[in-house]
Each structure stands twice: as structure tokens, then as C-alpha cells.
C-alpha positions, 0 to 999 in steps of 0.5 A: 586582892592586893599585890605585894610591892616589888622591892627594887634594890641596886646591888653595886659591888663593894664601895671602898671610899678610902681606896677611891679617895686615894685613887682620886688623889693619884689621878689629880696629881698625875694630871698636874693638879697640886693638892697643897692648896687649902681649897683642894686638900679635901677634893679627893675625898669629895670626889670619891663621895660624889662618884659613889653617890652618882653610881648608887640609886636609892632602893624603892618599892614598886607599888602597883594597883588594880586597874579597876576602872579599866583605864586604857588611855596613855599615862605619861610623866613628862620631864622627869629630871635625869642625870647620869654619867657617860661610861666612855669619859665618866662625865655627866649627862643631864636632861629629862625623860618622858615615860608613858604606858598604856595600862593593862590589869594594873596601874603604877604609883606615879612617883615610881616612873621617876624612881625607875629612871633614877634606878637605871641612870645612877651608873655609868651609862650610854643614853641609848641603853638607858632608854631601852632599859627603862622601857624593857623593865616596865614591860617586864614588871608592869605588863602594860599594853605599851610603853614609850620612853624618850630621853633628851639630854646634854652630854658634857663629854660632847659640850665641854670637851672634844667638839665642844658643841655647846647647847647640843642635846641628844634625843633617844626613844624606845616604843614597845607594844601598842605604842610601837605598833599603832600609829595613832597611839605612837603619834599621841605619845610623841605629841604629849611629850612635845617631840615631833617625830 
């Protein structure tokens, strides 16, 4: 029996690009950035559109399929590109996510792991919350035996300003179900992601 796909839609507040453009113009002017230069005249509009894009994930259908063969080994998507914006400074952080699960009665269309990462990363975030949101969402909607999420990211709020620790990456992980409770499963997950616990 086929199960209908779950439509995943991000419902942000109303986006007012004209107001965002005006706010960007005021912001840049307040920082002493003159907008008279031909290269900068359209920057407030570009800035508003860029942030609107960064904060708006694409909708998608979460398609799952019966696990007819009873596959019970780890399914892992490694190095899913990730980009988000630090909610403390509104500066980007970029990196990769490793997302895996131990199937239960259903398996997930593989591209959906990347879609889920995008869904939660396209908003002001902190990496710790992002890691947990992805794992919790998979547990709730897929009902697998276990889920593991590792995110490795470089935060420009730390590398370009403040301490200016260029090249520093932050690693966070969330393990749920069997991947948390069973040491061998946990070790296999970390080994396949390339992370040494």
C-alpha cells in the first residue's frame, strides 16, 4: 500500500522586499557606506533579495517507500552542502552535514536528506539547534530505528571578525535511538562519516 508524500513547506512571515531594501539602505548609510558610487547604488536591493533567499527554503515532498527487503543497515548521506546564517550576527556559516538513519518500516528518497538539511538551515540559526532539529524531524516523520546527524561548519562570525580564527570549523552531533544506545552502531556511524569520536 502506497503512503502519500508529506508536503514540507516553510511558512515564513510576509516578505516585504521594498521595506527590506529601504532598511538595508539606512543600515549601510549609518555605517558610513556611501551609496552614490554606481557599483553600490543597487546594493540595498541586492542585499534584501539575498537575505530573503537565505531565509527561504524550497518546499518539497517527503517521499518514503516500504522497506520490503527489511534493510536494517545504516543509510548515510555524507557531505551534504550546508549554508546558514548565524542568528547572533547574521553572518553566514557554511559546511557539510552527514545524515544517516537505520530504517524501520519505510525508507526515504535519498535526495530528501539534503532537502531536510536545507529546510532547517535556511533561517537564522545556531549550529547546535540545527543539528538537533534535523535529527528530531527524521525521528518524528520517518520513525527509523536510529538517526545520526553530524555538522561540520565554518562560522564567518568567528573567522572574519572578533577572534578572527581563520580555518576553524565547529563540529556538532546528535544521535538518537539505536545510534545513541548501541556502541557498535554509533562507532559505525562515526567511522562512515569520517569523524573519529
